[in-house]
LOTI-760670 format. One line per field, with one value per atom (N, C-alpha, C): atom name; chain; residue in one letter; x, y, z. Coordinates in pm, whole numbers, plus 50000, padded with zeros to 5 digits. Layout:
REM residues N
atomo = [CA  ...]
cadena = [A  ...]
residuo = [A  ...]
X = [X  ...]
Y = [Y  ...]
Z = [Z  ...]
//
This chain:
REM residues 224
atomo = [N  CA  C  N  CA  C  N  CA  C  N  CA  C  N  CA  C  N  CA  C  N  CA  C  N  CA  C  N  CA  C  N  CA  C  N  CA  C  N  CA  C  N  CA  C  N  CA  C  N  CA  C  N  CA  C  N  CA  C  N  CA  C  N  CA  C  N  CA  C  N  CA  C  N  CA  C  N  CA  C  N  CA  C  N  CA  C  N  CA  C  N  CA  C  N  CA  C  N  CA  C  N  CA  C  N  CA  C  N  CA  C  N  CA  C  N  CA  C  N  CA  C  N  CA  C  N  CA  C  N  CA  C  N  CA  C  N  CA  C  N  CA  C  N  CA  C  N  CA  C  N  CA  C  N  CA  C  N  CA  C  N  CA  C  N  CA  C  N  CA  C  N  CA  C  N  CA  C  N  CA  C  N  CA  C  N  CA  C  N  CA  C  N  CA  C  N  CA  C  N  CA  C  N  CA  C  N  CA  C  N  CA  C  N  CA  C  N  CA  C  N  CA  C  N  CA  C  N  CA  C  N  CA  C  N  CA  C  N  CA  C  N  CA  C  N  CA  C  N  CA  C  N  CA  C  N  CA  C  N  CA  C  N  CA  C  N  CA  C  N  CA  C  N  CA  C  N  CA  C  N  CA  C  N  CA  C  N  CA  C  N  CA  C  N  CA  C  N  CA  C  N  CA  C  N  CA  C  N  CA  C  N  CA  C  N  CA  C  N  CA  C  N  CA  C  N  CA  C  N  CA  C  N  CA  C  N  CA  C  N  CA  C  N  CA  C  N  CA  C  N  CA  C  N  CA  C  N  CA  C  N  CA  C  N  CA  C  N  CA  C  N  CA  C  N  CA  C  N  CA  C  N  CA  C  N  CA  C  N  CA  C  N  CA  C  N  CA  C  N  CA  C  N  CA  C  N  CA  C  N  CA  C  N  CA  C  N  CA  C  N  CA  C  N  CA  C  N  CA  C  N  CA  C  N  CA  C  N  CA  C  N  CA  C  N  CA  C  N  CA  C  N  CA  C  N  CA  C  N  CA  C  N  CA  C  N  CA  C  N  CA  C  N  CA  C  N  CA  C  N  CA  C  N  CA  C  N  CA  C  N  CA  C  N  CA  C  N  CA  C  N  CA  C  N  CA  C  N  CA  C  N  CA  C  N  CA  C  N  CA  C  N  CA  C  N  CA  C  N  CA  C  N  CA  C  N  CA  C  N  CA  C  N  CA  C  N  CA  C  N  CA  C  N  CA  C  N  CA  C  N  CA  C  N  CA  C  N  CA  C  N  CA  C  N  CA  C  N  CA  C  N  CA  C  N  CA  C  N  CA  C  N  CA  C  N  CA  C  N  CA  C  N  CA  C  N  CA  C  N  CA  C  N  CA  C  N  CA  C  N  CA  C  N  CA  C  N  CA  C  N  CA  C  N  CA  C  N  CA  C  N  CA  C  N  CA  C  N  CA  C  N  CA  C  N  CA  C  N  CA  C  N  CA  C  N  CA  C  N  CA  C  N  CA  C  N  CA  C  N  CA  C  N  CA  C  N  CA  C  N  CA  C  N  CA  C  N  CA  C  N  CA  C  N  CA  C  N  CA  C  N  CA  C  N  CA  C  N  CA  C  N  CA  C  N  CA  C  N  CA  C  N  CA  C  N  CA  C  N  CA  C  N  CA  C  N  CA  C  N  CA  C  N  CA  C  N  CA  C  N  CA  C  N  CA  C  N  CA  C  N  CA  C  N  CA  C  N  CA  C  N  CA  C]
cadena = [A  A  A  A  A  A  A  A  A  A  A  A  A  A  A  A  A  A  A  A  A  A  A  A  A  A  A  A  A  A  A  A  A  A  A  A  A  A  A  A  A  A  A  A  A  A  A  A  A  A  A  A  A  A  A  A  A  A  A  A  A  A  A  A  A  A  A  A  A  A  A  A  A  A  A  A  A  A  A  A  A  A  A  A  A  A  A  A  A  A  A  A  A  A  A  A  A  A  A  A  A  A  A  A  A  A  A  A  A  A  A  A  A  A  A  A  A  A  A  A  A  A  A  A  A  A  A  A  A  A  A  A  A  A  A  A  A  A  A  A  A  A  A  A  A  A  A  A  A  A  A  A  A  A  A  A  A  A  A  A  A  A  A  A  A  A  A  A  A  A  A  A  A  A  A  A  A  A  A  A  A  A  A  A  A  A  A  A  A  A  A  A  A  A  A  A  A  A  A  A  A  A  A  A  A  A  A  A  A  A  A  A  A  A  A  A  A  A  A  A  A  A  A  A  A  A  A  A  A  A  A  A  A  A  A  A  A  A  A  A  A  A  A  A  A  A  A  A  A  A  A  A  A  A  A  A  A  A  A  A  A  A  A  A  A  A  A  A  A  A  A  A  A  A  A  A  A  A  A  A  A  A  A  A  A  A  A  A  A  A  A  A  A  A  A  A  A  A  A  A  A  A  A  A  A  A  A  A  A  A  A  A  A  A  A  A  A  A  A  A  A  A  A  A  A  A  A  A  A  A  A  A  A  A  A  A  A  A  A  A  A  A  A  A  A  A  A  A  A  A  A  A  A  A  A  A  A  A  A  A  A  A  A  A  A  A  A  A  A  A  A  A  A  A  A  A  A  A  A  A  A  A  A  A  A  A  A  A  A  A  A  A  A  A  A  A  A  A  A  A  A  A  A  A  A  A  A  A  A  A  A  A  A  A  A  A  A  A  A  A  A  A  A  A  A  A  A  A  A  A  A  A  A  A  A  A  A  A  A  A  A  A  A  A  A  A  A  A  A  A  A  A  A  A  A  A  A  A  A  A  A  A  A  A  A  A  A  A  A  A  A  A  A  A  A  A  A  A  A  A  A  A  A  A  A  A  A  A  A  A  A  A  A  A  A  A  A  A  A  A  A  A  A  A  A  A  A  A  A  A  A  A  A  A  A  A  A  A  A  A  A  A  A  A  A  A  A  A  A  A  A  A  A  A  A  A  A  A  A  A  A  A  A  A  A  A  A  A  A  A  A  A  A  A  A  A  A  A  A  A  A  A  A  A  A  A  A  A  A  A  A  A  A  A  A  A  A  A  A  A  A  A  A  A  A  A  A  A  A  A  A  A  A  A  A  A  A  A  A  A  A  A  A  A  A  A  A  A  A  A  A  A  A  A  A  A  A  A  A  A  A  A  A  A  A  A  A  A  A  A  A  A  A  A  A  A  A  A  A  A  A  A  A  A  A  A  A  A  A  A  A  A  A  A  A  A  A  A  A  A  A  A  A  A  A  A  A  A  A  A  A  A]
residuo = [M  M  M  T  T  T  I  I  I  T  T  T  H  H  H  T  T  T  L  L  L  M  M  M  F  F  F  T  T  T  A  A  A  F  F  F  P  P  P  Y  Y  Y  I  I  I  C  C  C  L  L  L  T  T  T  T  T  T  F  F  F  I  I  I  V  V  V  G  G  G  H  H  H  I  I  I  Y  Y  Y  R  R  R  Y  Y  Y  I  I  I  T  T  T  D  D  D  R  R  R  F  F  F  G  G  G  W  W  W  N  N  N  A  A  A  H  H  H  S  S  S  S  S  S  E  E  E  F  F  F  L  L  L  E  E  E  K  K  K  K  K  K  Y  Y  Y  L  L  L  F  F  F  Y  Y  Y  G  G  G  S  S  S  I  I  I  L  L  L  F  F  F  H  H  H  T  T  T  G  G  G  I  I  I  I  I  I  A  A  A  T  T  T  F  F  F  M  M  M  G  G  G  H  H  H  A  A  A  G  G  G  G  G  G  L  L  L  L  L  L  V  V  V  P  P  P  Q  Q  Q  P  P  P  L  L  L  Y  Y  Y  D  D  D  M  M  M  L  L  L  G  G  G  I  I  I  T  T  T  A  A  A  G  G  G  M  M  M  H  H  H  T  T  T  A  A  A  I  I  I  A  A  A  H  H  H  W  W  W  N  N  N  G  G  G  L  L  L  A  A  A  V  V  V  G  G  G  L  L  L  A  A  A  A  A  A  F  F  F  V  V  V  G  G  G  V  V  V  L  L  L  L  L  L  L  L  L  V  V  V  W  W  W  R  R  R  R  R  R  L  L  L  K  K  K  Q  Q  Q  P  P  P  R  R  R  I  I  I  K  K  K  M  M  M  V  V  V  T  T  T  T  T  T  P  P  P  T  T  T  D  D  D  K  K  K  V  V  V  L  L  L  L  L  L  A  A  A  A  A  A  L  L  L  A  A  A  V  V  V  V  V  V  I  I  I  G  G  G  S  S  S  G  G  G  V  V  V  Y  Y  Y  N  N  N  V  V  V  L  L  L  F  F  F  S  S  S  Q  Q  Q  F  F  F  D  D  D  V  V  V  L  L  L  Y  Y  Y  N  N  N  V  V  V  A  A  A  P  P  P  W  W  W  V  V  V  R  R  R  G  G  G  I  I  I  V  V  V  T  T  T  F  F  F  T  T  T  P  P  P  D  D  D  S  S  S  T  T  T  L  L  L  M  M  M  I  I  I  E  E  E  A  A  A  P  P  P  M  M  M  S  S  S  L  L  L  Q  Q  Q  I  I  I  H  H  H  V  V  V  I  I  I  S  S  S  A  A  A  W  W  W  V  V  V  L  L  L  L  L  L  A  A  A  F  F  F  S  S  S  P  P  P  F  F  F  T  T  T  R  R  R  L  L  L  V  V  V  H  H  H  I  I  I  W  W  W  S  S  S  A  A  A  P  P  P  V  V  V  F  F  F  Y  Y  Y  L  L  L  L  L  L  R  R  R  P  P  P  F  F  F  I  I  I  I  I  I  Y  Y  Y  R  R  R  S  S  S  R  R  R  K  K  K  G  G  G  K  K  K  V  V  V]
X = [50085  50000  50088  50066  50145  50083  50162  50112  50000  50009  49904  49772  49776  49655  49596  49680  49633  49566  49627  49571  49440  49434  49314  49194  49217  49104  49091  49165  49147  49124  49224  49214  49126  49137  49067  48915  48848  48703  48666  48746  48714  48740  48840  48864  48743  48691  48575  48449  48429  48314  48320  48439  48455  48427  48479  48453  48305  48239  48096  48017  48048  47975  48009  48138  48180  48143  48154  48121  47976  47886  47744  47714  47778  47757  47807  47926  47984  47896  47851  47768  47636  47577  47450  47466  47577  47601  47634  47715  47766  47685  47605  47533  47392  47319  47187  47090  47102  47011  47046  47164  47201  47177  47108  47082  46961  46980  46870  46928  46841  46883  46916  46894  46917  46849  46723  46650  46653  46668  46665  46544  46442  46325  46256  46256  46188  46261  46387  46462  46442  46423  46404  46343  46233  46161  46168  46166  46150  46262  46387  46499  46525  46495  46509  46413  46292  46192  46241  46280  46322  46452  46549  46676  46663  46584  46568  46493  46388  46311  46398  46470  46555  46667  46730  46843  46798  46694  46652  46597  46518  46465  46579  46671  46783  46876  46908  47007  46949  46821  46760  46752  46709  46702  46842  46942  47080  47131  47102  47145  47082  46953  46885  46942  46971  47029  47167  47249  47382  47373  47281  47266  47224  47125  47078  47176  47249  47340  47474  47523  47657  47657  47554  47554  47491  47409  47344  47426  47477  47559  47481  47551  47487  47418  47471  47401  47258  47230  47092  47003  47059  46983  46962  47064  47050  46934  46917  46808  46673  46669  46544  46526  46620  46610  46670  46743  46807  46955  46992  47129  47220  47351  47448  47429  47400  47377  47255  47147  47025  47050  47123  47154  47234  47332  47416  47334  47245  47162  47067  47005  46914  46990  47108  47189  47232  47267  47314  47205  47090  46987  46917  46890  46832  46931  47058  47160  47179  47169  47183  47069  46947  46830  46835  46854  46853  46980  47091  47216  47208  47152  47135  47041  46934  46840  46912  46990  47063  47167  47233  47339  47281  47173  47107  47056  47001  46951  47061  47175  47283  47342  47344  47391  47298  47168  47073  47094  47120  47143  47274  47376  47502  47479  47409  47380  47302  47205  47122  47208  47299  47385  47481  47526  47629  47573  47450  47398  47280  47208  47098  47153  47143  47208  47174  47047  47009  47059  47060  47109  47261  47326  47472  47519  47441  47479  47478  47393  47382  47454  47523  47596  47731  47759  47884  47988  48116  48219  48190  48133  48098  47994  47897  47795  47860  47956  48022  48102  48174  48253  48160  48050  47954  47897  47852  47794  47898  48023  48129  48156  48156  48178  48066  47942  47828  47838  47878  47890  47997  48109  48217  48171  48110  48066  47962  47859  47751  47800  47877  47927  48018  48107  48196  48117  48010  47925  47856  47801  47737  47839  47959  48064  48094  48104  48133  48021  47897  47784  47790  47827  47827  47949  48067  48189  48272  48244  48323  48250  48322  48266  48313  48364  48420  48308  48329  48229  48239  48147  48153  48098  48023  47960  48061  48173  48271  48400  48399  48517  48479  48407  48371  48273  48172  48070  48130  48216  48278  48366  48432  48515  48430  48314  48224  48171  48131  48083  48194  48320  48432  48451  48421  48429  48325  48205  48096  48131  48197  48230  48371  48435  48569  48675  48654  48753  48777  48814  48831  48952  48935  49042  49074  49180  49215  49256  49296  49337  49220  49098  48981  48968  49031  49019  49139  49232  49353  49319  49231  49200  49089  49034  48928  48987  48916  48966  48976  49062  49084  48955  48867  48741  48655  48658  48581  48644  48776  48845  48818  48816  48785  48643  48551  48412  48402  48470  48464  48529  48648  48721  48649  48599  48527  48398  48336  48216  48250  48364  48407  48439  48503  48535  48406  48309  48181  48112  48120  48060  48123  48255  48325  48296  48274  48252  48108  48015  47872  47829  47888  47840  47858  47945  47976  47907  47806  47734  47584  47509  47364  47305  47388  47339  47290  47320  47272  47120  47053  46906  46844  46924  46868  46820  46879  46838  46715  46674  46557  46439  46449  46340  46212  46099  45973  45908  45984  45932  45818  45829  45729  45596  45595  45468  45369  45424  45338  45269  45323  45270  45185  45188  45113  44964  44879  44733  44680  44567  44504  44458  44464  44412  44267  44177  44034  43988  43932  43880  43727  43675  43530  43483  43377  43323  43252  43257  43185  43037  42959  42816  42775  42680  42633  42561  42563  42493  42343  42283  42137  42067]
Y = [49879  50000  50124  50216  50336  50451  50558  50676  50741  50731  50787  50718  50585  50508  50546  50557  50592  50729  50827  50962  50966  50892  50894  50835  50740  50671  50701  50802  50849  50999  51077  51223  51281  51227  51284  51293  51189  51201  51317  51342  51451  51588  51595  51719  51750  51647  51665  51701  51634  51664  51806  51850  51987  52088  52061  52150  52154  52039  52031  52120  52113  52190  52339  52370  52510  52574  52498  52550  52591  52510  52544  52669  52679  52798  52923  52912  53025  53063  52963  52989  53056  53011  53068  53214  53244  53380  53475  53428  53516  53515  53410  53398  53345  53411  53362  53364  53464  53474  53374  53314  53211  53071  53062  52932  52867  52814  52749  52658  52594  52497  52561  52694  52763  52687  52663  52580  52640  52552  52593  52531  52500  52433  52516  52648  52732  52732  52687  52680  52546  52439  52306  52215  52149  52070  51919  51877  51735  51650  51680  51599  51622  51744  51770  51682  51665  51584  51441  51377  51237  51222  51310  51301  51328  51429  51467  51360  51305  51201  51078  51032  50915  50942  51058  51090  51104  51184  51209  51082  51005  50881  50785  50770  50678  50723  50853  50899  50901  50934  50931  50789  50695  50555  50500  50542  50499  50550  50676  50733  50657  50628  50556  50414  50353  50218  50217  50318  50327  50349  50437  50466  50341  50269  50149  50034  50024  49912  49929  50054  50078  50121  50193  50247  50151  50059  49964  49835  49796  49674  49549  49452  49328  49253  49255  49185  49232  49358  49406  49344  49328  49261  49114  49052  48912  48896  48994  48988  48995  49058  49069  48952  48859  48743  48764  48874  48902  48865  48755  48707  48793  48772  48848  48820  48694  48660  48730  48731  48800  48950  49005  49148  49184  49101  49125  49117  49018  49002  49121  49164  49279  49404  49424  49541  49537  49417  49403  49439  49374  49392  49527  49571  49704  49813  49793  49890  49898  49784  49784  49861  49839  49904  50056  50100  50244  50311  50238  50293  50316  50221  50238  50353  50366  50477  50611  50623  50747  50773  50667  50684  50726  50661  50702  50845  50878  51013  51117  51093  51192  51201  51090  51095  51180  51168  51253  51400  51428  51567  51620  51535  51575  51604  51513  51532  51661  51687  51807  51933  51932  52048  52074  51968  51982  51995  51946  51941  52035  52075  52167  52310  52379  52510  52611  52625  52726  52688  52557  52512  52526  52498  52508  52650  52750  52889  52931  52870  52908  52810  52713  52615  52672  52670  52723  52612  52648  52546  52463  52526  52452  52345  52377  52278  52158  52183  52075  51986  52050  51972  51890  51951  51880  51759  51775  51662  51553  51595  51497  51420  51491  51425  51329  51370  51281  51156  51175  51061  50963  51016  50930  50853  50924  50858  50751  50788  50693  50581  50618  50517  50416  50462  50369  50282  50338  50257  50145  50177  50075  49970  50016  49923  49822  49871  49782  49683  49728  49636  49524  49560  49462  49369  49425  49348  49319  49387  49363  49265  49168  49069  49093  49212  49243  49253  49192  49190  49319  49412  49541  49535  49432  49425  49419  49354  49335  49413  49502  49584  49732  49764  49904  49955  49874  49918  49950  49863  49899  50023  50041  50161  50287  50283  50398  50427  50323  50344  50398  50360  50411  50561  50608  50752  50826  50769  50831  50838  50735  50729  50781  50841  50899  50793  50673  50566  50494  50569  50504  50410  50295  50196  50178  50244  50241  50103  50015  49881  49802  49840  49770  49791  49898  49930  49882  49814  49770  49675  49580  49478  49521  49639  49687  49709  49664  49684  49832  49863  50002  50071  49997  50056  50101  50025  50062  50180  50183  50296  50425  50414  50531  50580  50486  50523  50596  50544  50603  50741  50751  50878  50984  50947  51045  51090  51003  51041  51146  51129  51229  51362  51357  51480  51552  51476  51535  51600  51534  51589  51724  51733  51857  51966  51928  52024  52075  51997  52028  52164  52219  52349  52463  52444  52550  52529  52442  52409  52427  52392  52399  52289  52198  52092  52145  52272  52328  52329  52315  52320  52200  52097  51984  52027  52134  52182  52272  52305  52390  52314  52182  52101  52127  52147  52182  52065  51999  51882  51921  52038  52079  52118  52131  52156  52042  51922  51806  51812  51893  51898  52020  52117  52239  52216  52292  52272  52313  52256  52290  52435  52496  52632  52620  52676  52665  52792  52772  52885  52888  53003  53019  53120  53089  53182  53297  53413  53528  53516  53549  53550  53683  53673  53797  53887  54016  54110  54089  54098  54078  54207]
Z = [50000  50000  50000  49906  49894  49972  49990  50059  49979  49845  49759  49784  49791  49817  49953  50053  50187  50188  50122  50119  50040  49929  49845  49916  50005  50068  50218  50264  50402  50405  50359  50365  50254  50133  50018  50037  50088  50109  50201  50304  50396  50333  50245  50171  50083  50016  49928  50009  50122  50206  50261  50301  50352  50242  50122  50008  49976  49986  49961  50056  50184  50286  50278  50281  50277  50145  50037  49905  49893  49948  49945  50028  50143  50227  50154  50096  50022  49903  49830  49712  49751  49860  49903  49947  50013  50060  49945  49851  49746  49617  49597  49469  49493  49582  49619  49501  49413  49300  49189  49199  49102  49153  49266  49330  49264  49146  49074  48967  48894  48793  48659  48646  48519  48404  48422  48326  48185  48086  47945  47875  47954  47899  47791  47807  47709  47574  47570  47445  47374  47452  47394  47498  47466  47565  47543  47418  47388  47449  47414  47461  47609  47657  47800  47880  47829  47900  47918  47808  47816  47894  47866  47936  48084  48119  48259  48338  48280  48348  48375  48273  48290  48390  48376  48465  48610  48635  48772  48838  48763  48818  48854  48761  48782  48893  48898  48995  49137  49150  49283  49337  49249  49291  49321  49244  49267  49401  49431  49559  49676  49666  49773  49787  49673  49677  49740  49706  49765  49916  49957  50099  50176  50122  50190  50185  50075  50059  50125  50132  50185  50332  50374  50510  50611  50564  50655  50660  50775  50787  50749  50694  50651  50765  50890  50999  51019  50991  51003  50896  50776  50670  50704  50766  50807  50905  50994  51091  51021  50904  50827  50730  50733  50645  50508  50489  50360  50371  50310  50317  50230  50245  50165  50016  49983  49843  49786  49863  49820  49808  49906  49904  49779  49746  49629  49500  49493  49373  49355  49465  49459  49415  49475  49441  49294  49246  49108  49008  49018  48916  48928  49049  49066  49025  49064  49027  48877  48810  48664  48599  48646  48588  48606  48729  48755  48703  48705  48653  48504  48431  48286  48255  48333  48314  48331  48439  48464  48357  48309  48209  48074  48034  47908  47920  48037  48058  48047  48110  48105  47965  47890  47752  47665  47689  47616  47650  47776  47816  47758  47748  47685  47538  47469  47327  47305  47390  47380  47394  47489  47513  47397  47333  47230  47089  47065  46929  46903  47005  46984  46980  46868  46852  46962  46994  47094  47233  47264  47394  47400  47288  47283  47312  47268  47287  47433  47513  47655  47747  47690  47770  47811  47940  47993  48007  48020  48043  48169  48271  48393  48364  48277  48239  48172  48084  48012  48107  48200  48296  48385  48427  48513  48443  48318  48245  48221  48192  48173  48302  48415  48544  48577  48550  48573  48486  48361  48269  48317  48370  48419  48543  48637  48761  48733  48656  48628  48538  48434  48341  48408  48495  48566  48663  48718  48806  48730  48614  48530  48485  48450  48408  48519  48643  48755  48781  48762  48779  48675  48553  48444  48446  48478  48456  48581  48691  48812  48904  48952  49044  49187  49212  49344  49447  49564  49670  49752  49730  49799  49941  49974  50106  50219  50194  50302  50279  50178  50152  50140  50033  50009  50113  50146  50242  50380  50437  50565  50555  50440  50421  50422  50354  50352  50492  50564  50702  50791  50762  50838  50817  50697  50670  50753  50760  50837  50985  51035  51179  51207  51106  51119  51154  51103  51121  50988  50883  50752  50751  50689  50679  50530  50485  50343  50294  50386  50345  50285  50320  50265  50115  50063  49920  49839  49903  49831  49718  49745  49645  49548  49567  49476  49337  49232  49096  49061  48965  48926  48883  48814  48768  48886  48994  49112  49184  49189  49250  49171  49040  48957  48985  48998  49029  49163  49263  49397  49399  49342  49345  49263  49146  49062  49130  49209  49283  49389  49458  49556  49488  49374  49299  49258  49209  49171  49291  49405  49527  49562  49551  49583  49480  49357  49248  49246  49299  49286  49340  49449  49498  49398  49299  49205  49070  49070  48947  48968  48864  48874  48963  49012  49099  49234  49264  49391  49398  49284  49284  49356  49387  49460  49598  49653  49785  49777  49655  49637  49577  49575  49521  49602  49535  49604  49676  49764  49835  49928  49991  50089  50024  49891  49823  49848  49869  49891  50026  50119  50255  50282  50192  50219  50199  50268  50257  50120  50086  49958  49960  49843  49827  49779  49856  49824  49753  49637  49561  49575  49607  49619  49517  49452  49352  49421  49361  49416  49391  49491  49472  49410  49320  49257  49355  49326  49412  49406  49522  49527  49487]
//
């Protein structure tokens, strides 16, 4: 194990997490009016609809799957009757489905940004880097689902939980294939980069609209 490996899987995640937190605070203070998705829907709707639906559905389901699969220890699943083999199979097939959806979606969004003339004119270098980063993270994830047989339950998952509890063990990632290491590292880079992109709109999603009371409209009665 080299010093580079140790730093990449111990210090680097915390550098990215710190950048993620501080970056969002800085962005909110200095660029509050730019805190949105910078939607280009009025310029082109068709490809945005299909790309956005596939990407958002896939990425949200992928995030939930990663959270449940990596942060919850296997003994808890065993208590629920879900063995390691069952857990791996569920993660594989569900991950493949939602990962492909997210990957196709991001490819459509990339194509839209590069080939639609009106969208291309308003696309910034940051947008291009963001889409490229998303494509690398999602694409490498799909690649690992399809071609990597590495058991993440007893290597990657404990390493991720170690980061959460401030006890990361970089030795757990020594045997991880290069494709998996690329996926993990690129995901941390994307996390650190996100506060400076349009991804900040995830914190402004209108979730609370679902909880607000109905607005009741009453017709005016005519004058007697």
